[in-house]
Backbone as CSV, one residue per row, in Angstrom:
resi,resn,N_x,N_y,N_z,CA_x,CA_y,CA_z,C_x,C_y,C_z
1,MET,0.840,-1.216,0.004,-0.004,0.018,-0.006,0.848,1.261,-0.007
2,PRO,1.944,1.399,0.847,2.772,2.604,0.795,3.398,2.808,-0.556
3,ARG,3.807,1.668,-1.238,4.363,1.841,-2.554,3.361,2.307,-3.548
4,ARG,2.113,1.850,-3.457,1.068,2.285,-4.348,0.771,3.751,-4.159
5,ARG,0.721,4.216,-2.935,0.480,5.640,-2.638,1.615,6.480,-3.223
6,SER,2.860,6.004,-3.054,4.019,6.787,-3.526,4.005,6.887,-5.037
7,ALA,3.399,5.898,-5.737,3.353,5.958,-7.160,2.368,7.067,-7.629
8,TRP,1.425,7.416,-6.752,0.447,8.442,-7.136,0.911,9.831,-6.730
9,LEU,1.720,9.958,-5.673,2.150,11.258,-5.201,3.439,11.661,-5.922
10,PRO,3.424,12.821,-6.612,4.640,13.291,-7.233,5.790,13.390,-6.271
11,ASP,6.950,12.998,-6.705,8.116,12.973,-5.804,8.922,14.256,-5.827
12,GLN,8.333,15.339,-6.367,9.036,16.629,-6.427,8.789,17.382,-5.130
13,HIS,9.635,17.108,-4.124,9.370,17.626,-2.785,9.364,19.139,-2.750
14,GLY,10.252,19.777,-3.483,10.283,21.205,-3.480,9.038,21.839,-4.032
15,ALA,8.371,21.123,-4.975,7.164,21.638,-5.578,6.016,21.764,-4.569
16,TRP,5.973,20.858,-3.588,4.884,20.898,-2.601,5.016,22.167,-1.785
17,ALA,6.210,22.546,-1.390,6.383,23.796,-0.627,6.044,24.996,-1.492
18,MET,6.414,24.947,-2.766,6.104,26.061,-3.692,4.609,26.195,-3.920
19,LEU,3.867,25.077,-3.885,2.425,25.124,-4.038,1.730,25.598,-2.802
20,THR,2.286,25.293,-1.647,1.623,25.516,-0.356,1.884,26.894,0.226
21,VAL,3.137,27.311,0.249,3.497,28.548,0.970,2.797,29.782,0.367
22,PRO,2.859,30.063,-0.946,2.142,31.228,-1.453,0.650,31.185,-1.203
23,PHE,0.054,30.002,-1.347,-1.390,29.934,-1.119,-1.719,30.254,0.308
24,LEU,-1.012,29.688,1.260,-1.277,29.990,2.688,-0.921,31.417,3.015
25,ALA,0.108,31.960,2.369,0.465,33.366,2.639,-0.587,34.350,2.141
26,GLY,-1.409,33.891,1.190,-2.523,34.722,0.740,-3.810,34.463,1.492
27,THR,-3.891,33.286,2.100,-5.133,32.878,2.785,-5.123,33.335,4.247
28,LEU,-4.055,33.062,4.981,-4.056,33.284,6.422,-4.209,34.790,6.795
29,PRO,-3.624,35.700,6.057,-3.829,37.135,6.438,-5.111,37.693,5.875
30,ALA,-5.844,36.969,5.060,-7.016,37.552,4.378,-8.139,37.827,5.441
31,PRO,-8.902,38.875,5.244,-9.992,39.203,6.189,-11.063,38.117,6.285
32,ARG,-11.309,37.403,5.165,-12.446,36.465,5.145,-12.020,35.104,4.553
33,PRO,-11.130,34.390,5.201,-10.836,33.031,4.709,-12.055,32.136,4.984
34,GLY,-12.326,31.193,4.084,-13.485,30.366,4.280,-13.416,29.070,3.531
35,TRP,-14.604,28.475,3.353,-14.686,27.132,2.700,-14.078,27.136,1.287
36,ALA,-14.228,28.261,0.600,-13.721,28.326,-0.770,-12.223,28.135,-0.821
37,HIS,-11.543,28.644,0.194,-10.077,28.442,0.254,-9.723,26.966,0.406
38,ALA,-10.433,26.281,1.295,-10.143,24.858,1.500,-10.391,24.068,0.212
39,ALA,-11.506,24.332,-0.453,-11.796,23.621,-1.684,-10.819,23.945,-2.795
40,LEU,-10.481,25.227,-2.908,-9.548,25.610,-3.957,-8.157,25.061,-3.685
41,PHE,-7.752,25.038,-2.443,-6.411,24.524,-2.104,-6.334,23.038,-2.440
42,ALA,-7.355,22.296,-2.103,-7.376,20.857,-2.418,-7.359,20.675,-3.934
43,ALA,-8.169,21.472,-4.652,-8.211,21.379,-6.115,-6.847,21.730,-6.711
44,TRP,-6.196,22.708,-6.122,-4.862,23.161,-6.561,-3.843,22.022,-6.458
45,LEU,-3.826,21.345,-5.344,-2.855,20.253,-5.128,-3.216,19.077,-6.024
46,LEU,-4.496,18.749,-6.128,-4.916,17.640,-6.991,-4.615,17.949,-8.457
47,GLY,-4.830,19.196,-8.835,-4.530,19.594,-10.210,-3.065,19.446,-10.533
48,TYR,-2.211,19.800,-9.565,-0.772,19.628,-9.766,-0.439,18.166,-9.968
49,ALA,-0.973,17.269,-9.132,-0.710,15.840,-9.279,-1.159,15.336,-10.632
50,ALA,-2.339,15.787,-11.101,-2.842,15.318,-12.389,-1.956,15.810,-13.508
51,VAL,-1.545,17.068,-13.477,-0.699,17.614,-14.531,0.667,16.899,-14.525
52,PHE,1.194,16.662,-13.333,2.501,16.010,-13.233,2.448,14.631,-13.925
53,HIS,1.434,13.848,-13.602,1.371,12.504,-14.158,1.018,12.585,-15.656
54,GLY,0.233,13.539,-16.052,-0.008,13.720,-17.483,1.249,14.027,-18.273
55,GLN,2.080,14.889,-17.665,3.338,15.210,-18.310,4.284,14.040,-18.365
56,GLN,4.285,13.211,-17.289,5.102,12.045,-17.296,4.623,11.021,-18.349
57,TRP,3.359,10.952,-18.523,2.801,10.070,-19.575,3.291,10.509,-20.932
58,LEU,3.237,11.824,-21.211,3.720,12.348,-22.474,5.210,12.019,-22.659
59,ARG,5.982,12.275,-21.633,7.415,12.056,-21.734,7.744,10.607,-22.002
60,LEU,7.141,9.703,-21.273,7.467,8.306,-21.421,6.901,7.712,-22.727
61,ARG,5.792,8.280,-23.188,5.314,7.808,-24.522,6.362,8.127,-25.598
62,ARG,7.133,9.182,-25.400,8.138,9.576,-26.387,9.430,8.805,-26.230
63,VAL,9.906,8.637,-24.984,11.252,8.098,-24.760,11.246,6.603,-24.491
64,ALA,10.113,6.023,-24.139,10.047,4.611,-23.763,9.021,3.874,-24.646
65,ARG,9.164,3.991,-25.939,8.161,3.412,-26.851,8.169,1.902,-26.774
66,ARG,9.258,1.296,-26.397,9.313,-0.164,-26.297,8.757,-0.661,-24.974
67,ARG,8.401,0.231,-24.065,7.823,-0.127,-22.808,6.543,0.661,-22.575
68,PRO,5.472,0.247,-23.211,4.218,0.994,-23.053,3.706,1.024,-21.620
69,ASP,4.103,0.025,-20.825,3.630,-0.009,-19.404,4.249,1.187,-18.620
70,ALA,5.424,1.627,-19.053,6.047,2.772,-18.346,5.192,4.024,-18.385
71,ALA,4.577,4.290,-19.501,3.697,5.424,-19.621,2.312,5.118,-19.038
72,ALA,1.870,3.875,-19.196,0.507,3.533,-18.790,0.300,3.661,-17.277
73,ARG,1.378,3.499,-16.515,1.202,3.572,-15.058,0.876,4.985,-14.584
74,HIS,1.012,5.952,-15.443,0.682,7.353,-15.074,-0.730,7.728,-15.475
75,VAL,-1.460,6.849,-16.151,-2.824,7.231,-16.610,-3.777,7.429,-15.435
76,ARG,-3.922,6.438,-14.638,-4.890,6.563,-13.503,-4.469,7.651,-12.543
77,PRO,-3.165,7.751,-12.160,-2.792,8.864,-11.286,-2.985,10.259,-11.878
78,ALA,-3.173,10.312,-13.212,-3.531,11.598,-13.827,-5.038,11.817,-13.876
79,LEU,-5.796,10.796,-14.229,-7.224,10.937,-14.430,-7.987,11.080,-13.113
80,VAL,-7.618,10.314,-12.132,-8.401,10.359,-10.841,-8.202,11.698,-10.145
81,PRO,-6.972,12.153,-9.899,-6.834,13.491,-9.293,-7.404,14.604,-10.172
82,GLY,-7.321,14.424,-11.509,-7.919,15.425,-12.397,-9.391,15.513,-12.237
83,ALA,-10.072,14.379,-12.119,-11.508,14.380,-11.904,-11.848,14.987,-10.547
84,ALA,-11.069,14.623,-9.508,-11.324,15.171,-8.193,-11.099,16.692,-8.154
85,CYS,-10.095,17.145,-8.930,-9.836,18.587,-9.013,-11.057,19.276,-9.612
86,ALA,-11.643,18.694,-10.619,-12.822,19.317,-11.271,-14.017,19.320,-10.316
87,VAL,-14.194,18.238,-9.591,-15.333,18.174,-8.663,-15.227,19.254,-7.583
88,LEU,-14.021,19.528,-7.104,-13.832,20.538,-6.094,-13.761,21.946,-6.688
89,GLY,-13.141,22.077,-7.851,-12.887,23.396,-8.425,-14.079,24.007,-9.105
90,VAL,-14.923,23.216,-9.727,-16.052,23.788,-10.488,-17.006,24.575,-9.606
91,PRO,-17.413,24.067,-8.437,-18.320,24.873,-7.571,-17.688,26.174,-7.129
92,VAL,-16.380,26.151,-6.861,-15.713,27.403,-6.455,-15.683,28.395,-7.615
93,ALA,-15.372,27.896,-8.800,-15.352,28.788,-9.990,-16.748,29.298,-10.316
94,ALA,-17.787,28.464,-10.083,-19.121,28.917,-10.318,-19.527,30.060,-9.355
95,ALA,-19.010,29.961,-8.108,-19.305,31.003,-7.134,-18.429,32.226,-7.349
96,HIS,-17.268,32.043,-7.962,-16.302,33.153,-8.193,-15.814,33.069,-9.617
97,PRO,-16.566,33.543,-10.606,-16.227,33.369,-12.020,-14.896,33.980,-12.397
98,TRP,-14.389,34.920,-11.659,-13.117,35.546,-11.994,-11.937,34.529,-11.879
99,LEU,-12.197,33.398,-11.242,-11.166,32.366,-11.158,-10.856,31.761,-12.544
100,LEU,-11.817,31.795,-13.453,-11.596,31.206,-14.774,-10.517,31.943,-15.559
101,PRO,-10.594,33.301,-15.726,-9.475,33.971,-16.378,-8.157,33.845,-15.628
102,ALA,-8.246,33.735,-14.286,-7.003,33.514,-13.502,-6.370,32.180,-13.882
103,ALA,-7.211,31.136,-14.047,-6.691,29.843,-14.462,-6.147,29.914,-15.885
104,ALA,-6.811,30.665,-16.761,-6.342,30.792,-18.134,-4.998,31.483,-18.195
105,ALA,-4.771,32.426,-17.273,-3.464,33.116,-17.249,-2.316,32.168,-16.902
106,ALA,-2.623,31.084,-16.150,-1.612,30.122,-15.801,-1.317,29.137,-16.917
107,ALA,-2.234,29.007,-17.907,-2.144,28.018,-18.947,-0.828,28.114,-19.734
108,PRO,-0.352,29.296,-20.126,0.911,29.328,-20.896,2.105,28.761,-20.113
109,PHE,2.123,28.983,-18.841,3.219,28.461,-18.009,3.145,26.920,-17.902
110,VAL,1.924,26.420,-17.758,1.754,24.964,-17.762,2.169,24.370,-19.110
111,ALA,1.857,25.090,-20.185,2.239,24.636,-21.507,3.774,24.544,-21.640
112,VAL,4.465,25.524,-21.081,5.932,25.509,-21.115,6.453,24.297,-20.354
113,ASN,5.936,24.106,-19.148,6.344,22.918,-18.344,6.055,21.609,-19.068
114,THR,4.935,21.537,-19.769,4.573,20.352,-20.495,5.519,20.108,-21.639
115,TRP,5.899,21.168,-22.347,6.840,21.006,-23.440,8.190,20.501,-22.941
116,TYR,8.663,21.071,-21.823,9.957,20.618,-21.281,9.869,19.183,-20.826
117,ALA,8.727,18.784,-20.221,8.565,17.375,-19.789,8.557,16.462,-21.023
118,TRP,7.862,16.852,-22.064,7.815,16.047,-23.277,9.211,15.830,-23.869
119,ARG,10.020,16.860,-23.751,11.382,16.789,-24.292,12.340,16.134,-23.321
120,GLY,11.873,15.813,-22.119,12.721,15.182,-21.104,13.711,16.149,-20.491
121,ARG,13.321,17.422,-20.431,14.229,18.468,-19.922,13.592,19.195,-18.718
122,GLU,12.995,18.418,-17.812,12.333,19.043,-16.666,13.284,19.849,-15.795
123,ARG,14.567,19.480,-15.799,15.550,20.156,-14.929,16.087,21.467,-15.484
124,ALA,15.597,21.881,-16.673,16.068,23.120,-17.258,15.656,24.299,-16.389
125,VAL,16.555,25.290,-16.327,16.294,26.479,-15.486,15.042,27.198,-15.933
126,ALA,14.828,27.324,-17.236,13.623,28.027,-17.717,12.369,27.258,-17.311
127,ASN,12.445,25.950,-17.258,11.281,25.185,-16.849,10.985,25.430,-15.366
128,GLY,11.990,25.481,-14.554,11.790,25.754,-13.130,11.209,27.138,-12.891
129,LEU,11.686,28.117,-13.611,11.190,29.485,-13.434,9.736,29.586,-13.951
130,ALA,9.420,28.862,-15.012,8.045,28.861,-15.517,7.086,28.263,-14.500
131,ALA,7.528,27.330,-13.711,6.670,26.733,-12.667,6.504,27.648,-11.500
132,VAL,7.519,28.473,-11.215,7.448,29.347,-10.049,6.378,30.412,-10.209
133,VAL,6.224,30.985,-11.403,5.326,32.140,-11.589,3.889,31.824,-11.236
134,PRO,3.266,30.810,-11.787,1.820,30.556,-11.429,1.701,30.127,-9.964
135,ALA,2.682,29.442,-9.425,2.587,29.011,-8.017,2.550,30.209,-7.102
136,CYS,3.423,31.197,-7.369,3.448,32.419,-6.563,2.224,33.281,-6.796
137,ALA,1.729,33.263,-8.032,0.527,34.037,-8.339,-0.685,33.529,-7.588
138,MET,-0.654,32.299,-7.106,-1.780,31.804,-6.329,-1.956,32.587,-5.036
139,LEU,-0.914,33.270,-4.576,-1.084,34.143,-3.418,-2.106,35.226,-3.730
140,LEU,-2.008,35.808,-4.935,-2.960,36.839,-5.306,-4.365,36.295,-5.418
141,VAL,-4.501,35.095,-5.917,-5.820,34.437,-6.041,-6.405,34.200,-4.663
142,ALA,-5.627,33.589,-3.767,-6.130,33.313,-2.417,-6.454,34.584,-1.647
143,ALA,-5.605,35.620,-1.839,-5.872,36.868,-1.184,-7.197,37.519,-1.635
144,ARG,-7.399,37.539,-2.947,-8.654,38.110,-3.442,-9.841,37.320,-3.004
145,LEU,-9.714,35.990,-3.001,-10.804,35.140,-2.548,-11.183,35.436,-1.090
146,GLY,-10.215,35.890,-0.301,-10.489,36.174,1.097,-10.748,37.655,1.380
147,GLY,-10.843,38.466,0.340,-11.179,39.867,0.529,-9.999,40.786,0.746
148,MET,-8.810,40.321,0.512,-7.610,41.196,0.628,-7.445,41.989,-0.648
149,PRO,-7.294,43.272,-0.649,-7.106,44.060,-1.859,-5.771,43.757,-2.512
150,ALA,-5.721,43.919,-3.826,-4.513,43.635,-4.577,-3.343,44.528,-4.120
151,ALA,-3.645,45.741,-3.691,-2.612,46.681,-3.244,-1.842,46.115,-2.022
152,ALA,-2.527,45.262,-1.235,-1.884,44.673,-0.076,-1.285,43.310,-0.370
153,ALA,-1.650,42.706,-1.468,-1.222,41.328,-1.743,0.017,41.266,-2.644
154,TRP,0.297,42.289,-3.416,1.391,42.142,-4.395,2.765,42.070,-3.725
155,ARG,2.925,42.689,-2.552,4.228,42.636,-1.882,4.554,41.221,-1.402
156,PRO,3.679,40.557,-0.652,4.000,39.154,-0.284,4.143,38.269,-1.515
157,ALA,3.365,38.511,-2.559,3.467,37.702,-3.762,4.869,37.863,-4.404
158,LEU,5.340,39.096,-4.437,6.663,39.333,-4.999,7.749,38.723,-4.122
159,ALA,7.542,38.748,-2.802,8.508,38.132,-1.889,8.573,36.642,-2.164
160,CYS,7.435,35.997,-2.372,7.446,34.548,-2.680,8.159,34.318,-3.984
161,LEU,7.887,35.175,-5.012,8.535,35.006,-6.298,10.065,35.147,-6.172
162,LEU,10.504,36.101,-5.377,11.914,36.279,-5.171,12.582,35.049,-4.556
163,TYR,11.881,34.485,-3.555,12.489,33.345,-2.890,12.472,32.114,-3.769
164,PHE,11.302,31.734,-4.282,11.212,30.505,-5.038,11.971,30.549,-6.365
165,ALA,12.040,31.701,-7.012,12.906,31.804,-8.203,14.361,31.565,-7.813
166,GLY,14.763,32.017,-6.643,16.141,31.806,-6.227,16.469,30.351,-5.924
167,THR,15.438,29.567,-5.584,15.741,28.144,-5.307,16.169,27.414,-6.584
168,VAL,15.794,27.939,-7.746,16.135,27.250,-9.017,17.640,27.211,-9.212
169,PRO,18.360,28.330,-9.224,19.819,28.245,-9.375,20.483,27.658,-8.108
170,TYR,19.945,27.962,-6.933,20.580,27.467,-5.714,20.583,25.937,-5.671
171,VAL,19.457,25.318,-5.932,19.438,23.859,-5.916,20.379,23.249,-6.944
172,LYS,20.501,23.966,-8.092,21.461,23.487,-9.100,22.849,23.426,-8.510
173,THR,23.228,24.448,-7.722,24.588,24.483,-7.141,24.811,23.402,-6.115
174,MET,23.715,22.869,-5.573,23.833,21.853,-4.542,23.797,20.426,-5.085
175,ILE,23.249,20.247,-6.269,23.075,18.889,-6.782,23.693,18.705,-8.159
176,ARG,23.014,19.124,-9.206,23.437,18.822,-10.562,24.608,19.687,-11.023
177,GLU,24.713,20.894,-10.502,25.794,21.784,-10.925,26.692,22.161,-9.736
178,ARG,26.911,21.174,-8.891,27.673,21.427,-7.639,29.087,21.840,-7.906
179,ASN,29.638,21.515,-9.076,31.023,21.851,-9.390,31.114,23.080,-10.302
180,SER,30.005,23.761,-10.562,30.014,24.881,-11.481,30.186,26.189,-10.720
181,ARG,31.307,26.863,-10.941,31.520,28.150,-10.324,30.613,29.221,-10.912
182,ALA,30.288,29.060,-12.215,29.390,30.009,-12.850,28.020,29.986,-12.171
183,TYR,27.506,28.799,-11.931,26.194,28.712,-11.249,26.244,29.329,-9.859
184,ARG,27.346,29.110,-9.174,27.478,29.666,-7.810,27.439,31.191,-7.861
185,ARG,28.185,31.726,-8.815,28.220,33.207,-8.903,26.841,33.767,-9.239
186,VAL,26.164,33.107,-10.161,24.814,33.568,-10.527,23.872,33.476,-9.333
187,SER,23.973,32.369,-8.586,23.096,32.167,-7.418,23.339,33.224,-6.359
188,VAL,24.619,33.464,-6.061,24.937,34.436,-5.005,24.512,35.836,-5.440
189,ALA,24.772,36.174,-6.711,24.396,37.520,-7.220,22.881,37.687,-7.169
190,TYR,22.160,36.630,-7.571,20.703,36.729,-7.536,20.215,36.945,-6.092
191,HIS,20.742,36.178,-5.170,20.255,36.298,-3.768,20.638,37.630,-3.159
192,ALA,21.734,38.203,-3.550,22.054,39.541,-3.068,21.069,40.588,-3.591
193,ALA,20.706,40.461,-4.853,19.722,41.362,-5.417,18.349,41.124,-4.785
194,ALA,18.012,39.850,-4.539,16.707,39.561,-3.914,16.655,40.136,-2.492
195,LEU,17.767,40.103,-1.787,17.784,40.662,-0.436,17.507,42.156,-0.510
196,ALA,18.096,42.846,-1.454,17.885,44.288,-1.564,16.443,44.590,-1.895
197,VAL,15.848,43.839,-2.829,14.438,44.087,-3.188,13.516,43.736,-2.040
198,ALA,13.737,42.604,-1.413,12.889,42.172,-0.334,12.930,43.168,0.849
199,SER,14.087,43.751,1.103,14.193,44.719,2.181,13.391,45.984,1.879
200,CYS,13.217,46.314,0.605,12.368,47.433,0.245,10.881,47.114,0.433
201,LEU,10.527,45.826,0.284,9.144,45.422,0.499,8.781,45.508,1.982
202,SER,9.717,45.095,2.834,9.532,45.199,4.275,10.905,44.984,4.913
203,PRO,11.278,45.767,5.869,12.538,45.541,6.556,12.616,44.195,7.238
204,TRP,11.462,43.643,7.644,11.427,42.320,8.305,11.864,41.226,7.351
205,LEU,11.616,41.440,6.054,11.988,40.403,5.082,13.504,40.311,4.909
206,ALA,14.239,41.318,5.392,15.708,41.259,5.277,16.232,40.085,6.139
207,ILE,15.530,39.697,7.149,16.005,38.592,8.029,16.050,37.274,7.276
208,PRO,14.893,36.785,6.755,15.013,35.492,6.040,15.830,35.582,4.741
209,PHE,15.761,36.716,4.044,16.485,36.783,2.767,17.977,36.928,3.014
210,ALA,18.407,37.439,4.129,19.843,37.412,4.468,20.277,35.974,4.725
211,ALA,19.418,35.199,5.377,19.724,33.785,5.586,19.784,33.046,4.242
212,TYR,18.875,33.388,3.302,18.905,32.725,2.006,20.222,33.061,1.250
213,LEU,20.655,34.307,1.370,21.903,34.684,0.753,23.068,33.917,1.391
214,ALA,23.036,33.805,2.680,24.143,33.108,3.381,24.219,31.648,2.950
215,ARG,23.057,30.982,2.853,23.088,29.603,2.446,23.565,29.439,0.993
216,ALA,23.197,30.392,0.144,23.633,30.327,-1.259,25.147,30.521,-1.363
217,ALA,25.735,31.318,-0.443,27.185,31.564,-0.462,27.999,30.481,0.227
218,VAL,27.432,29.882,1.261,28.244,29.010,2.117,28.051,27.508,1.840
219,LEU,26.844,27.087,1.539,26.559,25.649,1.478,27.057,24.959,0.247
220,PRO,27.027,25.542,-0.964,27.530,24.816,-2.143,28.974,24.384,-1.939
221,GLY,29.256,23.146,-2.357,30.583,22.580,-2.209,30.764,21.771,-0.945
222,ARG,29.717,21.701,-0.092,29.848,20.957,1.149,29.296,19.542,1.066
223,SER,28.907,19.107,-0.121,28.513,17.733,-0.384,27.350,17.272,0.511
224,LEU,26.369,18.126,0.668,25.173,17.736,1.410,24.337,16.807,0.569
225,ARG,23.749,15.814,1.201,22.893,14.885,0.484,21.569,15.542,0.110
226,PRO,20.976,15.114,-1.027,19.703,15.713,-1.452,18.634,15.781,-0.407
227,PRO,18.414,14.749,0.449,17.392,14.884,1.500,17.695,16.007,2.483
228,VAL,18.956,16.243,2.754,19.316,17.342,3.637,19.056,18.685,2.973
229,VAL,19.384,18.766,1.680,19.094,19.990,0.938,17.588,20.258,0.926
230,GLY,16.799,19.229,0.701,15.360,19.374,0.699,14.822,19.810,2.049
231,ALA,15.363,19.247,3.115,14.898,19.589,4.477,15.231,21.046,4.783
232,LEU,16.408,21.495,4.327,16.763,22.908,4.550,15.818,23.836,3.774
233,GLU,15.414,23.454,2.565,14.533,24.303,1.810,13.120,24.346,2.401
234,ILE,12.707,23.231,2.996,11.411,23.253,3.705,11.493,24.236,4.867
235,ALA,12.598,24.198,5.583,12.749,25.143,6.699,12.777,26.590,6.195
236,CYS,13.451,26.845,5.066,13.491,28.190,4.496,12.096,28.638,4.055
237,SER,11.329,27.696,3.466,9.958,28.026,3.037,9.097,28.361,4.206
238,ALA,9.254,27.567,5.330,8.458,27.831,6.514,8.826,29.184,7.117
239,ALA,10.118,29.538,7.078,10.522,30.823,7.606,9.932,31.975,6.808
240,LEU,9.826,31.797,5.504,9.182,32.822,4.664,7.718,32.981,5.043
241,LEU,7.017,31.863,5.160,5.605,31.949,5.534,5.440,32.586,6.891
242,ALA,6.285,32.207,7.850,6.176,32.751,9.189,6.457,34.233,9.222
243,THR,7.167,34.753,8.259,7.459,36.179,8.192,6.310,36.917,7.460
244,LEU,5.851,36.363,6.351,4.861,37.057,5.532,3.545,37.235,6.272
245,VAL,3.110,36.218,6.994,1.753,36.299,7.586,1.637,37.459,8.590
246,PRO,2.528,37.557,9.568,2.380,38.679,10.503,2.738,40.056,9.902
247,VAL,3.673,40.064,8.962,4.103,41.341,8.413,3.008,41.962,7.548
248,PHE,2.356,41.134,6.727,1.358,41.661,5.807,-0.081,41.341,6.221
249,GLY,-0.247,40.668,7.378,-1.576,40.310,7.775,-2.441,41.462,8.216
250,GLY,-1.840,42.531,8.684,-2.633,43.653,9.212,-2.905,44.724,8.166
251,ARG,-2.624,44.456,6.898,-2.751,45.530,5.909,-4.039,45.351,5.132
């Protein structure tokens, strides 16, 4: 049974934090969080699982033509969460029709991710950045759903974008490009710029973003195992959420 469940759950651990933190950062400070947030959050996660397995089906249909079972095992994990996503999402969209153009705005980014998956290049930097944008934009969706004005929501949304975009080059320096000095320089330069921008959004954001810069400068080259890298990023994501909610919750 655990093996069967793991076959249905996408193993992209960083993606779960990227899906969760912006949504909660838009929901928890909102004046009127409610049932629609719970339904939309569940639909959001289920939709991600469905898209992930659909993309894997496309990829394996292309690269594993001699093993049709390799692609076939992703069919049910795509269709069942996709159907559940529709069951939960349609009533919310019916009550809030503005969610439909918001979903349409995410479609080009999903198309980019799908193309990279089909080509077997999910680890490309552009693919990672394309995934970050709609995930962080969900903060704006959750905030509006809860009655938070856009003027108050764009700052935490930008903070999420700054952090999660930075994880793309940083994780490269820790795993696949651990020996690349060019990647390290790009990562450190990006995090220094992100610290400056985040500090303008709120002085309190300088605290976590200074820590993000320090990890980008110090940790590469220390041969940390991927589970340790993932655990550190979960802690960094939690620190961002813990900062955003009180800082922007009263606005």
